[in-house]
MARROMAR-743779 format. One record per residue (C-alpha): x, y, z; residue number from 1. Coordinates in nm, 3 decimals. Each point is the difference from the previous one (the first is absolute). Layout:
// residues N
{xx->X; yy->Y; zz->Z; n->NUM}
...
// end
This chain:
// residues 433
{xx->0.251; yy->-2.558; zz->-7.440; n->1}
{xx->0.128; yy->-0.264; zz->0.209; n->2}
{xx->-0.292; yy->-0.192; zz->0.191; n->3}
{xx->0.095; yy->-0.025; zz->0.396; n->4}
{xx->0.328; yy->0.185; zz->-0.003; n->5}
{xx->0.068; yy->0.319; zz->0.174; n->6}
{xx->0.260; yy->0.237; zz->-0.087; n->7}
{xx->0.144; yy->0.205; zz->0.315; n->8}
{xx->0.148; yy->0.314; zz->-0.046; n->9}
{xx->0.224; yy->0.158; zz->0.229; n->10}
{xx->0.082; yy->0.386; zz->0.068; n->11}
{xx->0.187; yy->0.189; zz->0.256; n->12}
{xx->0.215; yy->-0.178; zz->0.323; n->13}
{xx->0.105; yy->-0.308; zz->0.095; n->14}
{xx->-0.286; yy->0.019; zz->0.259; n->15}
{xx->-0.233; yy->-0.083; zz->-0.281; n->16}
{xx->0.191; yy->-0.278; zz->-0.131; n->17}
{xx->-0.069; yy->-0.178; zz->0.300; n->18}
{xx->-0.374; yy->0.070; zz->-0.034; n->19}
{xx->-0.017; yy->-0.103; zz->-0.376; n->20}
{xx->0.181; yy->-0.354; zz->0.098; n->21}
{xx->-0.303; yy->-0.054; zz->0.261; n->22}
{xx->-0.252; yy->0.056; zz->-0.250; n->23}
{xx->0.171; yy->-0.203; zz->-0.252; n->24}
{xx->0.024; yy->-0.319; zz->0.231; n->25}
{xx->-0.347; yy->0.094; zz->0.076; n->26}
{xx->-0.136; yy->-0.056; zz->-0.356; n->27}
{xx->0.200; yy->-0.269; zz->-0.050; n->28}
{xx->-0.145; yy->-0.195; zz->0.265; n->29}
{xx->-0.299; yy->0.081; zz->-0.170; n->30}
{xx->0.107; yy->-0.221; zz->-0.305; n->31}
{xx->0.087; yy->0.318; zz->-0.229; n->32}
{xx->0.298; yy->0.064; zz->-0.166; n->33}
{xx->0.195; yy->0.284; zz->0.166; n->34}
{xx->0.221; yy->0.239; zz->-0.192; n->35}
{xx->0.237; yy->0.286; zz->0.154; n->36}
{xx->0.104; yy->0.299; zz->-0.247; n->37}
{xx->-0.030; yy->-0.233; zz->-0.324; n->38}
{xx->0.124; yy->0.124; zz->-0.335; n->39}
{xx->-0.331; yy->-0.068; zz->-0.133; n->40}
{xx->-0.257; yy->0.107; zz->0.155; n->41}
{xx->-0.347; yy->-0.214; zz->-0.069; n->42}
{xx->-0.169; yy->-0.144; zz->0.311; n->43}
{xx->-0.372; yy->-0.057; zz->0.057; n->44}
{xx->0.080; yy->0.264; zz->0.299; n->45}
{xx->0.276; yy->0.259; zz->0.044; n->46}
{xx->0.101; yy->0.169; zz->0.317; n->47}
{xx->0.172; yy->0.319; zz->0.019; n->48}
{xx->0.178; yy->0.032; zz->0.353; n->49}
{xx->0.053; yy->0.369; zz->0.001; n->50}
{xx->0.234; yy->0.241; zz->0.184; n->51}
{xx->-0.163; yy->0.347; zz->0.118; n->52}
{xx->0.318; yy->0.158; zz->0.185; n->53}
{xx->0.102; yy->0.283; zz->-0.231; n->54}
{xx->-0.108; yy->0.143; zz->-0.323; n->55}
{xx->0.220; yy->-0.175; zz->-0.211; n->56}
{xx->-0.094; yy->-0.330; zz->0.176; n->57}
{xx->-0.390; yy->0.090; zz->-0.043; n->58}
{xx->0.049; yy->0.114; zz->-0.363; n->59}
{xx->0.162; yy->-0.341; zz->-0.057; n->60}
{xx->-0.268; yy->-0.160; zz->0.171; n->61}
{xx->-0.263; yy->0.201; zz->-0.215; n->62}
{xx->0.128; yy->-0.066; zz->-0.341; n->63}
{xx->0.046; yy->-0.390; zz->0.058; n->64}
{xx->-0.346; yy->-0.029; zz->0.102; n->65}
{xx->-0.132; yy->0.248; zz->-0.311; n->66}
{xx->0.235; yy->-0.278; zz->-0.199; n->67}
{xx->-0.175; yy->-0.299; zz->0.091; n->68}
{xx->-0.326; yy->0.198; zz->-0.065; n->69}
{xx->0.026; yy->0.006; zz->-0.339; n->70}
{xx->0.142; yy->-0.393; zz->-0.020; n->71}
{xx->-0.354; yy->-0.044; zz->0.178; n->72}
{xx->-0.181; yy->0.191; zz->-0.264; n->73}
{xx->0.171; yy->-0.193; zz->-0.276; n->74}
{xx->-0.079; yy->-0.323; zz->0.206; n->75}
{xx->0.390; yy->-0.102; zz->0.005; n->76}
{xx->-0.084; yy->-0.022; zz->0.419; n->77}
{xx->-0.331; yy->-0.101; zz->0.201; n->78}
{xx->-0.061; yy->0.185; zz->0.331; n->79}
{xx->0.215; yy->0.199; zz->0.149; n->80}
{xx->0.052; yy->0.102; zz->0.342; n->81}
{xx->0.235; yy->0.261; zz->0.186; n->82}
{xx->0.107; yy->-0.011; zz->0.366; n->83}
{xx->0.298; yy->0.137; zz->0.172; n->84}
{xx->0.114; yy->0.372; zz->0.157; n->85}
{xx->-0.181; yy->0.185; zz->-0.264; n->86}
{xx->-0.316; yy->-0.158; zz->-0.006; n->87}
{xx->-0.013; yy->-0.018; zz->0.403; n->88}
{xx->0.060; yy->0.434; zz->-0.013; n->89}
{xx->-0.221; yy->0.084; zz->-0.307; n->90}
{xx->-0.262; yy->-0.280; zz->-0.028; n->91}
{xx->-0.314; yy->0.240; zz->0.006; n->92}
{xx->0.150; yy->0.211; zz->-0.286; n->93}
{xx->0.122; yy->-0.293; zz->-0.198; n->94}
{xx->-0.282; yy->-0.185; zz->-0.016; n->95}
{xx->-0.160; yy->0.326; zz->-0.124; n->96}
{xx->0.250; yy->0.081; zz->-0.243; n->97}
{xx->0.088; yy->-0.378; zz->-0.141; n->98}
{xx->-0.326; yy->-0.181; zz->-0.029; n->99}
{xx->0.132; yy->-0.261; zz->-0.238; n->100}
{xx->0.209; yy->-0.159; zz->0.295; n->101}
{xx->-0.179; yy->-0.239; zz->0.134; n->102}
{xx->0.084; yy->0.014; zz->0.364; n->103}
{xx->0.208; yy->0.219; zz->0.252; n->104}
{xx->0.167; yy->-0.170; zz->0.282; n->105}
{xx->0.208; yy->0.185; zz->0.263; n->106}
{xx->0.286; yy->-0.094; zz->0.188; n->107}
{xx->-0.132; yy->-0.276; zz->0.203; n->108}
{xx->-0.347; yy->-0.073; zz->-0.153; n->109}
{xx->0.177; yy->-0.146; zz->-0.285; n->110}
{xx->-0.044; yy->-0.392; zz->0.127; n->111}
{xx->-0.371; yy->0.053; zz->-0.080; n->112}
{xx->0.072; yy->-0.063; zz->-0.377; n->113}
{xx->0.005; yy->-0.333; zz->0.043; n->114}
{xx->-0.364; yy->-0.008; zz->0.176; n->115}
{xx->-0.104; yy->0.277; zz->-0.258; n->116}
{xx->0.024; yy->-0.226; zz->-0.340; n->117}
{xx->-0.148; yy->-0.277; zz->0.196; n->118}
{xx->0.271; yy->-0.255; zz->0.027; n->119}
{xx->0.080; yy->0.024; zz->0.357; n->120}
{xx->-0.115; yy->-0.315; zz->0.083; n->121}
{xx->0.242; yy->-0.174; zz->-0.188; n->122}
{xx->0.274; yy->0.127; zz->0.170; n->123}
{xx->0.245; yy->-0.278; zz->0.152; n->124}
{xx->0.092; yy->0.098; zz->0.362; n->125}
{xx->0.414; yy->-0.129; zz->-0.097; n->126}
{xx->0.023; yy->0.298; zz->-0.224; n->127}
{xx->0.124; yy->0.249; zz->0.278; n->128}
{xx->0.303; yy->-0.120; zz->-0.044; n->129}
{xx->0.320; yy->0.240; zz->-0.060; n->130}
{xx->0.196; yy->-0.231; zz->-0.255; n->131}
{xx->-0.304; yy->0.024; zz->-0.251; n->132}
{xx->-0.041; yy->0.237; zz->-0.249; n->133}
{xx->0.297; yy->0.243; zz->0.045; n->134}
{xx->0.083; yy->0.338; zz->-0.193; n->135}
{xx->0.372; yy->-0.020; zz->0.106; n->136}
{xx->0.274; yy->-0.269; zz->-0.059; n->137}
{xx->0.008; yy->-0.270; zz->0.235; n->138}
{xx->0.323; yy->0.114; zz->0.128; n->139}
{xx->-0.141; yy->0.347; zz->0.162; n->140}
{xx->-0.289; yy->0.079; zz->0.145; n->141}
{xx->-0.202; yy->0.337; zz->0.163; n->142}
{xx->-0.142; yy->-0.088; zz->0.321; n->143}
{xx->-0.260; yy->0.281; zz->0.143; n->144}
{xx->0.009; yy->0.006; zz->0.344; n->145}
{xx->-0.207; yy->0.271; zz->0.080; n->146}
{xx->-0.281; yy->0.199; zz->-0.195; n->147}
{xx->-0.071; yy->0.374; zz->0.088; n->148}
{xx->0.129; yy->0.313; zz->0.169; n->149}
{xx->-0.051; yy->0.232; zz->0.297; n->150}
{xx->0.231; yy->0.250; zz->-0.106; n->151}
{xx->-0.139; yy->0.367; zz->-0.103; n->152}
{xx->0.278; yy->0.124; zz->-0.232; n->153}
{xx->-0.197; yy->0.293; zz->-0.198; n->154}
{xx->0.079; yy->-0.123; zz->-0.381; n->155}
{xx->-0.102; yy->-0.374; zz->0.028; n->156}
{xx->-0.323; yy->-0.144; zz->-0.049; n->157}
{xx->0.087; yy->-0.380; zz->0.058; n->158}
{xx->-0.203; yy->0.014; zz->0.344; n->159}
{xx->-0.291; yy->0.145; zz->-0.171; n->160}
{xx->0.013; yy->-0.318; zz->-0.252; n->161}
{xx->0.140; yy->-0.242; zz->0.269; n->162}
{xx->-0.150; yy->0.084; zz->0.323; n->163}
{xx->0.212; yy->-0.033; zz->0.331; n->164}
{xx->0.300; yy->-0.225; zz->0.044; n->165}
{xx->-0.152; yy->-0.395; zz->0.047; n->166}
{xx->0.319; yy->-0.232; zz->0.096; n->167}
{xx->0.020; yy->-0.380; zz->-0.109; n->168}
{xx->0.063; yy->-0.217; zz->0.292; n->169}
{xx->0.352; yy->-0.162; zz->0.008; n->170}
{xx->-0.094; yy->-0.342; zz->-0.028; n->171}
{xx->-0.215; yy->0.054; zz->-0.311; n->172}
{xx->0.311; yy->0.222; zz->-0.153; n->173}
{xx->0.250; yy->-0.308; zz->0.097; n->174}
{xx->-0.209; yy->-0.272; zz->-0.119; n->175}
{xx->-0.033; yy->0.118; zz->-0.320; n->176}
{xx->0.366; yy->0.098; zz->-0.046; n->177}
{xx->0.056; yy->-0.347; zz->0.141; n->178}
{xx->-0.206; yy->-0.174; zz->-0.276; n->179}
{xx->0.192; yy->0.200; zz->-0.297; n->180}
{xx->0.328; yy->-0.050; zz->0.178; n->181}
{xx->-0.098; yy->-0.351; zz->-0.021; n->182}
{xx->-0.096; yy->0.048; zz->-0.381; n->183}
{xx->0.339; yy->0.165; zz->-0.085; n->184}
{xx->-0.077; yy->0.362; zz->0.077; n->185}
{xx->0.347; yy->0.149; zz->0.097; n->186}
{xx->-0.026; yy->0.403; zz->0.008; n->187}
{xx->-0.326; yy->0.118; zz->0.230; n->188}
{xx->-0.041; yy->0.393; zz->-0.041; n->189}
{xx->-0.222; yy->0.129; zz->0.272; n->190}
{xx->-0.267; yy->0.239; zz->-0.119; n->191}
{xx->-0.238; yy->0.254; zz->0.159; n->192}
{xx->-0.119; yy->0.353; zz->0.006; n->193}
{xx->0.214; yy->0.039; zz->0.302; n->194}
{xx->0.192; yy->-0.301; zz->0.146; n->195}
{xx->0.121; yy->0.201; zz->0.279; n->196}
{xx->-0.342; yy->0.014; zz->0.181; n->197}
{xx->-0.014; yy->-0.360; zz->-0.037; n->198}
{xx->-0.162; yy->-0.188; zz->0.326; n->199}
{xx->-0.121; yy->0.319; zz->0.194; n->200}
{xx->-0.380; yy->-0.070; zz->-0.094; n->201}
{xx->-0.001; yy->-0.360; zz->0.080; n->202}
{xx->0.265; yy->-0.042; zz->0.275; n->203}
{xx->0.036; yy->0.335; zz->0.127; n->204}
{xx->0.360; yy->0.027; zz->-0.063; n->205}
{xx->0.236; yy->0.019; zz->-0.279; n->206}
{xx->0.048; yy->-0.362; zz->-0.127; n->207}
{xx->0.216; yy->0.013; zz->-0.330; n->208}
{xx->0.318; yy->-0.090; zz->0.104; n->209}
{xx->-0.122; yy->-0.305; zz->0.193; n->210}
{xx->-0.203; yy->-0.073; zz->-0.381; n->211}
{xx->0.314; yy->0.037; zz->-0.153; n->212}
{xx->0.188; yy->-0.211; zz->0.215; n->213}
{xx->-0.278; yy->-0.296; zz->-0.024; n->214}
{xx->0.035; yy->0.051; zz->-0.361; n->215}
{xx->0.372; yy->-0.034; zz->-0.019; n->216}
{xx->0.000; yy->-0.322; zz->0.203; n->217}
{xx->-0.233; yy->-0.182; zz->-0.249; n->218}
{xx->0.154; yy->-0.230; zz->-0.214; n->219}
{xx->0.103; yy->0.088; zz->-0.347; n->220}
{xx->-0.055; yy->0.338; zz->0.013; n->221}
{xx->0.349; yy->0.151; zz->-0.100; n->222}
{xx->-0.095; yy->0.408; zz->-0.042; n->223}
{xx->-0.280; yy->0.195; zz->0.166; n->224}
{xx->-0.011; yy->0.349; zz->-0.092; n->225}
{xx->-0.201; yy->0.298; zz->0.134; n->226}
{xx->-0.249; yy->0.239; zz->-0.165; n->227}
{xx->-0.123; yy->0.258; zz->0.107; n->228}
{xx->0.113; yy->0.145; zz->0.349; n->229}
{xx->-0.113; yy->0.390; zz->0.159; n->230}
{xx->0.253; yy->0.143; zz->0.182; n->231}
{xx->-0.221; yy->0.127; zz->0.279; n->232}
{xx->0.010; yy->-0.249; zz->0.287; n->233}
{xx->0.260; yy->-0.223; zz->-0.124; n->234}
{xx->0.015; yy->-0.306; zz->0.081; n->235}
{xx->0.367; yy->-0.021; zz->0.116; n->236}
{xx->0.004; yy->-0.382; zz->0.139; n->237}
{xx->-0.045; yy->-0.052; zz->-0.383; n->238}
{xx->0.370; yy->0.130; zz->-0.045; n->239}
{xx->0.122; yy->-0.291; zz->0.202; n->240}
{xx->-0.170; yy->-0.248; zz->-0.208; n->241}
{xx->0.085; yy->0.092; zz->-0.310; n->242}
{xx->0.395; yy->0.055; zz->0.075; n->243}
{xx->0.035; yy->-0.333; zz->0.195; n->244}
{xx->-0.185; yy->-0.213; zz->-0.227; n->245}
{xx->0.133; yy->-0.092; zz->-0.352; n->246}
{xx->-0.287; yy->-0.114; zz->-0.208; n->247}
{xx->-0.185; yy->0.381; zz->0.096; n->248}
{xx->0.130; yy->0.211; zz->-0.292; n->249}
{xx->0.202; yy->0.337; zz->0.105; n->250}
{xx->-0.261; yy->0.166; zz->-0.176; n->251}
{xx->-0.331; yy->0.271; zz->0.149; n->252}
{xx->-0.229; yy->0.177; zz->-0.195; n->253}
{xx->-0.096; yy->0.284; zz->0.162; n->254}
{xx->-0.165; yy->0.296; zz->-0.184; n->255}
{xx->0.141; yy->0.336; zz->0.189; n->256}
{xx->-0.195; yy->0.227; zz->-0.223; n->257}
{xx->0.181; yy->0.327; zz->0.106; n->258}
{xx->0.230; yy->0.110; zz->0.221; n->259}
{xx->-0.034; yy->0.419; zz->0.072; n->260}
{xx->-0.207; yy->0.012; zz->0.301; n->261}
{xx->-0.230; yy->0.239; zz->-0.146; n->262}
{xx->-0.103; yy->-0.278; zz->-0.271; n->263}
{xx->-0.002; yy->-0.295; zz->0.265; n->264}
{xx->-0.260; yy->0.238; zz->0.206; n->265}
{xx->-0.192; yy->0.066; zz->-0.319; n->266}
{xx->-0.025; yy->-0.350; zz->-0.122; n->267}
{xx->-0.095; yy->-0.111; zz->0.394; n->268}
{xx->0.302; yy->-0.223; zz->0.011; n->269}
{xx->0.034; yy->0.034; zz->0.356; n->270}
{xx->0.358; yy->-0.029; zz->0.026; n->271}
{xx->0.251; yy->0.288; zz->-0.002; n->272}
{xx->0.329; yy->0.048; zz->-0.243; n->273}
{xx->0.235; yy->-0.058; zz->0.355; n->274}
{xx->-0.211; yy->-0.316; zz->0.044; n->275}
{xx->0.022; yy->-0.150; zz->-0.375; n->276}
{xx->0.386; yy->0.033; zz->0.012; n->277}
{xx->0.052; yy->-0.167; zz->0.368; n->278}
{xx->-0.241; yy->-0.250; zz->-0.189; n->279}
{xx->0.222; yy->-0.015; zz->-0.299; n->280}
{xx->0.330; yy->0.019; zz->0.196; n->281}
{xx->-0.123; yy->-0.304; zz->0.264; n->282}
{xx->-0.099; yy->-0.225; zz->-0.296; n->283}
{xx->0.346; yy->0.039; zz->-0.169; n->284}
{xx->0.198; yy->-0.002; zz->0.309; n->285}
{xx->-0.174; yy->-0.344; zz->0.082; n->286}
{xx->-0.026; yy->-0.156; zz->-0.346; n->287}
{xx->0.333; yy->0.172; zz->-0.165; n->288}
{xx->-0.081; yy->-0.237; zz->-0.305; n->289}
{xx->-0.342; yy->0.108; zz->-0.013; n->290}
{xx->-0.189; yy->0.143; zz->-0.333; n->291}
{xx->-0.294; yy->0.221; zz->0.044; n->292}
{xx->-0.266; yy->0.075; zz->-0.228; n->293}
{xx->-0.174; yy->0.286; zz->0.056; n->294}
{xx->-0.235; yy->0.216; zz->-0.229; n->295}
{xx->-0.072; yy->0.382; zz->0.021; n->296}
{xx->-0.285; yy->0.225; zz->-0.102; n->297}
{xx->0.047; yy->0.320; zz->-0.212; n->298}
{xx->-0.231; yy->0.276; zz->-0.024; n->299}
{xx->-0.209; yy->-0.017; zz->0.280; n->300}
{xx->-0.243; yy->0.316; zz->0.083; n->301}
{xx->0.223; yy->0.224; zz->0.176; n->302}
{xx->0.363; yy->-0.126; zz->-0.127; n->303}
{xx->0.210; yy->0.281; zz->-0.071; n->304}
{xx->0.347; yy->-0.012; zz->-0.220; n->305}
{xx->0.168; yy->0.049; zz->0.337; n->306}
{xx->-0.161; yy->-0.336; zz->0.118; n->307}
{xx->0.077; yy->-0.166; zz->-0.335; n->308}
{xx->0.390; yy->0.102; zz->0.076; n->309}
{xx->-0.006; yy->-0.132; zz->0.348; n->310}
{xx->-0.122; yy->-0.343; zz->-0.166; n->311}
{xx->0.266; yy->-0.017; zz->-0.289; n->312}
{xx->0.242; yy->0.086; zz->0.318; n->313}
{xx->-0.129; yy->-0.266; zz->0.173; n->314}
{xx->0.042; yy->-0.277; zz->-0.310; n->315}
{xx->0.322; yy->0.059; zz->-0.026; n->316}
{xx->0.134; yy->0.010; zz->0.343; n->317}
{xx->-0.218; yy->-0.336; zz->0.069; n->318}
{xx->0.103; yy->-0.207; zz->-0.319; n->319}
{xx->-0.284; yy->-0.214; zz->0.018; n->320}
{xx->0.067; yy->-0.321; zz->-0.201; n->321}
{xx->-0.360; yy->0.006; zz->-0.175; n->322}
{xx->-0.207; yy->0.298; zz->-0.039; n->323}
{xx->-0.334; yy->0.108; zz->-0.162; n->324}
{xx->-0.198; yy->0.306; zz->-0.038; n->325}
{xx->-0.310; yy->0.129; zz->-0.141; n->326}
{xx->-0.235; yy->0.311; zz->-0.002; n->327}
{xx->-0.257; yy->0.073; zz->0.218; n->328}
{xx->-0.358; yy->-0.100; zz->-0.096; n->329}
{xx->-0.325; yy->0.209; zz->0.124; n->330}
{xx->-0.155; yy->-0.327; zz->0.127; n->331}
{xx->-0.385; yy->0.055; zz->0.084; n->332}
{xx->-0.105; yy->-0.064; zz->0.342; n->333}
{xx->0.343; yy->0.088; zz->0.141; n->334}
{xx->0.095; yy->0.233; zz->0.289; n->335}
{xx->0.206; yy->0.205; zz->-0.261; n->336}
{xx->-0.250; yy->-0.010; zz->-0.264; n->337}
{xx->-0.268; yy->0.143; zz->0.277; n->338}
{xx->0.282; yy->0.250; zz->0.170; n->339}
{xx->0.238; yy->0.078; zz->-0.261; n->340}
{xx->0.007; yy->0.162; zz->-0.392; n->341}
{xx->0.168; yy->-0.178; zz->-0.250; n->342}
{xx->0.169; yy->0.307; zz->-0.101; n->343}
{xx->0.352; yy->-0.158; zz->-0.170; n->344}
{xx->-0.007; yy->-0.080; zz->-0.351; n->345}
{xx->0.043; yy->-0.343; zz->-0.125; n->346}
{xx->0.303; yy->0.106; zz->-0.199; n->347}
{xx->0.136; yy->0.147; zz->0.261; n->348}
{xx->-0.066; yy->-0.329; zz->0.244; n->349}
{xx->0.138; yy->-0.188; zz->-0.270; n->350}
{xx->0.299; yy->0.194; zz->-0.028; n->351}
{xx->0.086; yy->-0.010; zz->0.371; n->352}
{xx->-0.071; yy->-0.389; zz->-0.052; n->353}
{xx->0.276; yy->0.007; zz->-0.251; n->354}
{xx->0.261; yy->0.182; zz->0.164; n->355}
{xx->-0.036; yy->-0.258; zz->0.307; n->356}
{xx->0.013; yy->-0.259; zz->-0.250; n->357}
{xx->0.319; yy->0.112; zz->-0.179; n->358}
{xx->0.157; yy->0.031; zz->0.361; n->359}
{xx->-0.082; yy->-0.372; zz->0.061; n->360}
{xx->0.105; yy->-0.106; zz->-0.329; n->361}
{xx->0.378; yy->0.121; zz->0.053; n->362}
{xx->-0.009; yy->-0.151; zz->0.350; n->363}
{xx->-0.132; yy->-0.290; zz->-0.135; n->364}
{xx->0.287; yy->-0.070; zz->-0.252; n->365}
{xx->0.289; yy->0.066; zz->0.296; n->366}
{xx->-0.149; yy->-0.255; zz->0.252; n->367}
{xx->-0.042; yy->-0.275; zz->-0.310; n->368}
{xx->0.367; yy->0.109; zz->-0.080; n->369}
{xx->0.100; yy->-0.104; zz->0.348; n->370}
{xx->-0.078; yy->-0.333; zz->-0.038; n->371}
{xx->0.180; yy->-0.094; zz->-0.286; n->372}
{xx->0.199; yy->-0.322; zz->0.099; n->373}
{xx->-0.230; yy->-0.072; zz->0.275; n->374}
{xx->-0.148; yy->-0.350; zz->0.007; n->375}
{xx->-0.374; yy->-0.014; zz->0.086; n->376}
{xx->-0.241; yy->-0.244; zz->0.043; n->377}
{xx->-0.271; yy->0.009; zz->-0.300; n->378}
{xx->-0.334; yy->-0.163; zz->-0.060; n->379}
{xx->-0.037; yy->-0.048; zz->-0.397; n->380}
{xx->-0.352; yy->0.158; zz->-0.118; n->381}
{xx->0.012; yy->-0.078; zz->-0.359; n->382}
{xx->0.148; yy->-0.026; zz->-0.335; n->383}
{xx->0.051; yy->0.249; zz->-0.238; n->384}
{xx->0.149; yy->0.010; zz->-0.341; n->385}
{xx->0.346; yy->-0.041; zz->0.123; n->386}
{xx->-0.012; yy->0.057; zz->0.356; n->387}
{xx->-0.147; yy->-0.155; zz->0.322; n->388}
{xx->-0.115; yy->0.256; zz->0.176; n->389}
{xx->0.004; yy->-0.036; zz->0.408; n->390}
{xx->-0.034; yy->0.186; zz->0.339; n->391}
{xx->0.216; yy->0.070; zz->0.278; n->392}
{xx->-0.145; yy->0.002; zz->0.386; n->393}
{xx->-0.009; yy->0.381; zz->-0.090; n->394}
{xx->-0.273; yy->0.008; zz->-0.287; n->395}
{xx->-0.312; yy->-0.079; zz->0.025; n->396}
{xx->-0.196; yy->-0.140; zz->-0.299; n->397}
{xx->-0.150; yy->0.250; zz->-0.284; n->398}
{xx->0.094; yy->0.286; zz->0.190; n->399}
{xx->0.376; yy->-0.012; zz->0.046; n->400}
{xx->0.324; yy->-0.037; zz->-0.206; n->401}
{xx->0.105; yy->-0.353; zz->-0.110; n->402}
{xx->0.306; yy->-0.150; zz->-0.058; n->403}
{xx->0.077; yy->-0.119; zz->-0.367; n->404}
{xx->0.222; yy->-0.338; zz->-0.034; n->405}
{xx->0.145; yy->-0.087; zz->-0.331; n->406}
{xx->0.091; yy->-0.380; zz->-0.005; n->407}
{xx->0.043; yy->-0.299; zz->-0.196; n->408}
{xx->-0.147; yy->-0.197; zz->0.250; n->409}
{xx->-0.400; yy->-0.089; zz->0.057; n->410}
{xx->-0.090; yy->0.157; zz->0.319; n->411}
{xx->-0.275; yy->-0.113; zz->0.166; n->412}
{xx->-0.322; yy->0.257; zz->0.041; n->413}
{xx->-0.072; yy->0.049; zz->0.380; n->414}
{xx->0.382; yy->-0.156; zz->0.121; n->415}
{xx->0.225; yy->0.204; zz->0.178; n->416}
{xx->0.345; yy->0.050; zz->-0.122; n->417}
{xx->0.305; yy->0.210; zz->0.118; n->418}
{xx->0.094; yy->0.287; zz->-0.239; n->419}
{xx->0.322; yy->0.195; zz->-0.064; n->420}
{xx->-0.121; yy->0.329; zz->-0.090; n->421}
{xx->0.196; yy->0.134; zz->-0.321; n->422}
{xx->-0.197; yy->0.308; zz->-0.127; n->423}
{xx->-0.209; yy->0.270; zz->0.153; n->424}
{xx->-0.315; yy->0.206; zz->-0.166; n->425}
{xx->-0.178; yy->0.289; zz->0.139; n->426}
{xx->-0.278; yy->-0.231; zz->0.177; n->427}
{xx->0.100; yy->-0.366; zz->-0.110; n->428}
{xx->0.311; yy->-0.233; zz->0.027; n->429}
{xx->0.235; yy->-0.215; zz->-0.233; n->430}
{xx->0.095; yy->-0.345; zz->0.133; n->431}
{xx->0.187; yy->-0.330; zz->-0.089; n->432}
{xx->-0.006; yy->-0.321; zz->0.197; n->433}
// end
């Protein structure tokens, strides 16, 4: 095992990536070698940053921890620490079931790791520099603008793990982005459990539009992209900023979850079917070129086949450019777990998800086909075999489609090129310089 080396493994969403980056910087400040998702883990310390959102994520986290417990038994690694959402939610149970783990940390107290291993005094103050120990490539970054959620959706365990919504101050966010932009980062993906609540806690008003507008004015910022909005009380002043600001991507990630009034009520979404339609029409009218990404939830208690048919018709009618669907997970501590019986079989939930995704696959292929012949500004992420792989403003890293570019030229990673779209697949595009 490698002395003074820490391997950090990140599971779950991009918000966890941000926390892993901060932990890596702190270790590096103490003089340690910090590695992320290394192909060959063998550090003196391994830290698993877990996800605890739904059953599949919890299972992945547990299996990952068990794998490292085996490595620890064989003395291939030293100490094993676990942090993040899963251990925030189940810390007491995990400590009893997995005594081989040296220590569990939650969603917020993981900063104590450096103190508990006795090297906190070595940390150099300079290290909270966002340029250090990046997990993402230099050309794009995730910027967490808030933590926590004040919503009361029936199925969601996020507020249990993250607590109430806490916004970062505008000046703090602008300072971080300015430093990154000065050093080559071009694309900034704003993330939060609920972007559209931003500012209400510290400024007593929604200030998301103001924040985005100020970010867009920072020299070197070429793309700003927004994840994850909430439909209730949507800040409509944001639409003007997206429409009139060239470097704010025509892209919005906003989970709608369902459309039938029966399910919206059961899910405690605090919005109706008609209000949802009005919201989407307003967004698409004010920003005709916008690409909407949404997420739908199937198999929630009380969901009938009629509700599913209503949702399928909604997907066909709205023709979302980006859409994902997942099966309901009966999460302890949630309103649904306390008040509803989880009576829909897993197989049926997955069948419903499959039906939605079959519809979306056809829609996505048709929308992509309409882009053939268009010239799209594209950022290059990497090279794979004979192709350079890029993304347009309509494609967020890791979750959306990509542009496969066949060329004999050498393209520079992290640079923008005008790409003519020559072909379309169900989710990806093909293009040429």
